[in-house]
C-alpha positions as CSV (number, residue, x, y, z in Angstrom):
1,M,0.1,-0.1,0.1
2,F,2.7,2.4,1.1
3,G,5.8,1.7,-1.2
4,I,8.9,3.5,-0.4
5,D,10.9,4.3,-3.6
6,V,13.7,6.6,-4.4
7,H,11.5,9.6,-5.4
8,S,9.7,9.2,-1.9
9,L,12.9,9.1,-0.1
10,E,14.2,12.2,-2.1
11,V,11.2,14.1,-0.8
12,L,11.1,12.7,2.8
13,V,14.8,12.7,3.9
14,P,15.4,16.5,3.4
15,S,11.9,17.4,4.8
16,L,12.9,15.3,7.9
17,V,16.2,16.8,8.3
18,G,14.7,20.4,7.9
19,V,12.2,19.6,10.9
20,I,14.9,18.2,13.1
21,G,17.1,21.2,12.4
22,I,14.6,23.7,13.2
23,S,13.4,21.6,16.4
24,A,17.0,21.3,17.7
25,V,17.6,25.2,17.1
26,M,14.5,25.9,18.9
27,V,15.4,23.7,21.8
28,W,19.0,25.3,21.8
29,A,17.5,28.9,21.9
30,F,15.3,28.2,24.8
31,I,18.2,26.7,27.0
32,K,20.0,29.6,25.9
33,V,17.3,32.1,27.1
34,R,16.5,30.2,30.4
35,H,20.2,30.5,31.1
36,L,20.5,34.1,30.4
37,M,17.2,34.8,32.6
38,N,18.8,32.8,35.4
39,E,22.0,34.8,35.0
40,D,20.2,38.1,35.0
41,E,18.3,37.2,38.3
42,K,21.6,36.7,40.3
43,K,23.0,40.1,39.7
């Protein structure tokens, strides 16, 4: 029913890489903001 061929992989892999990349950047930014907020409270 759902066949994985070369064309499907050519479309699916870059999309997954993009989603994973954007998610990683969002998590990194969230951690960075929390760190900066905690630093600011200590002053």
